C-alpha positions in Angstrom: 21.4 50.6 159.5 19.2 47.7 158.7 20.8 44.2 156.8 20.5 44.1 152.8 19.5 40.8 151.2 20.5 41.6 147.4 18.0 40.3 144.8 17.6 37.8 143.0 17.2 35.3 145.8 17.9 31.9 145.0 16.6 28.3 145.9 18.8 25.6 146.5 17.6 21.6 147.2 19.4 19.5 149.6 18.5 16.2 150.7 15.8 17.3 153.5 15.1 20.7 152.6 14.9 23.9 150.0 17.8 26.9 150.9 16.7 30.3 149.7 19.7 32.5 149.3 20.4 35.9 148.6 22.8 37.3 145.5 25.8 37.3 148.4 25.1 33.9 149.4 23.3 34.5 152.7 21.1 32.0 153.9 17.5 33.4 154.1 15.0 30.4 154.6 15.1 26.7 155.3 12.4 24.8 154.1 12.1 21.2 155.0 10.1 18.3 153.9 10.0 14.8 154.2 9.9 12.0 151.2 9.0 8.9 153.2 4.8 9.0 153.5 4.9 7.1 157.3 7.3 9.4 158.7 5.7 12.7 156.9 2.1 12.0 158.4 3.5 10.9 161.9 5.4 14.7 162.0 3.0 16.4 160.2 6.3 17.6 158.1 5.9 19.1 154.2 5.9 17.2 151.1 8.9 17.9 148.7 6.5 19.8 146.5 4.6 21.6 149.3 8.5 22.8 150.3 9.6 23.5 146.8 6.6 25.6 146.2 6.9 27.7 149.8 10.9 28.4 149.0 10.1 29.6 145.3 7.1 32.1 147.0 9.9 33.3 149.3 12.5 33.5 146.5 9.8 36.0 144.4 9.1 38.3 147.1 12.1 41.0 146.3 10.7 41.0 142.7 6.8 41.5 144.1 8.0 44.1 146.7 10.0 46.0 144.1 6.9 45.8 141.8 4.3 46.8 144.2 6.1 49.8 145.1 6.8 51.1 141.7 3.0 50.6 141.3 2.1 52.6 144.4 4.8 55.2 143.7 3.1 55.7 140.0 0.1 56.8 141.6 1.3 59.1 144.1 0.3 57.3 146.9 3.6 56.4 148.8 3.6 56.7 152.0 6.2 56.1 154.8 6.0 54.8 158.2 7.5 57.0 161.0 10.5 55.1 161.0 11.4 56.0 157.3 10.6 52.7 155.7 8.1 51.3 153.2 7.0 48.3 154.4 3.8 48.6 155.7 3.3 50.4 152.7 4.3 47.7 150.4 2.6 44.9 152.1 -1.0 47.3 151.9 0.4 47.6 148.1 0.6 44.1 147.6 -3.2 43.9 149.2 -4.5 46.7 147.2 -3.2 45.5 143.5 -5.0 42.3 144.2 -2.3 40.4 145.2 -3.7 37.0 143.1 -7.1 38.8 143.6 -7.7 37.2 147.0 -9.3 38.7 150.2 -6.9 40.9 152.3 -6.8 38.4 155.7 -5.4 35.8 152.8 -2.8 37.2 151.7 -1.8 39.0 155.2 -1.6 35.0 156.6 0.5 34.4 153.2 3.0 37.0 153.8 3.2 36.4 157.9 5.7 33.6 157.7 8.2 36.3 156.0 7.4 39.6 157.9 
C-alpha cells in the first residue's frame, strides 16, 4: 500500500533551511539556503527568498494535484495507469490545465524535483 502524506502541507523555517511537513508532522522536504553572500556564491547555494519560494510551492502540491484531478474528472477524461494510480493523469492534467500557461517542458522541469 502506498504511503500517504495528508494535506495540508506546511512550511517551517530554521536557521539554515525551510522544512515542508504534512498534517501528521512527517518531514517531506528540506530546502537549504545561505544568508552570507560570499559563502552562497562559493557553494552555489540558494538565497533565503529562493528557498522560501521553492518550499512554498512544494507545500502547494496536494492542492494543485487535487484540483487537477477534479478538473479532469469533470471532463470525463480520467485516465488510470496500469498500476491504478492517477499520477500520470494528474501531471498531464496540470499541463493541460495550462499551469501558469507555460510550455509543457517547463512545467515538467518544475515538477521533476518532486517526483
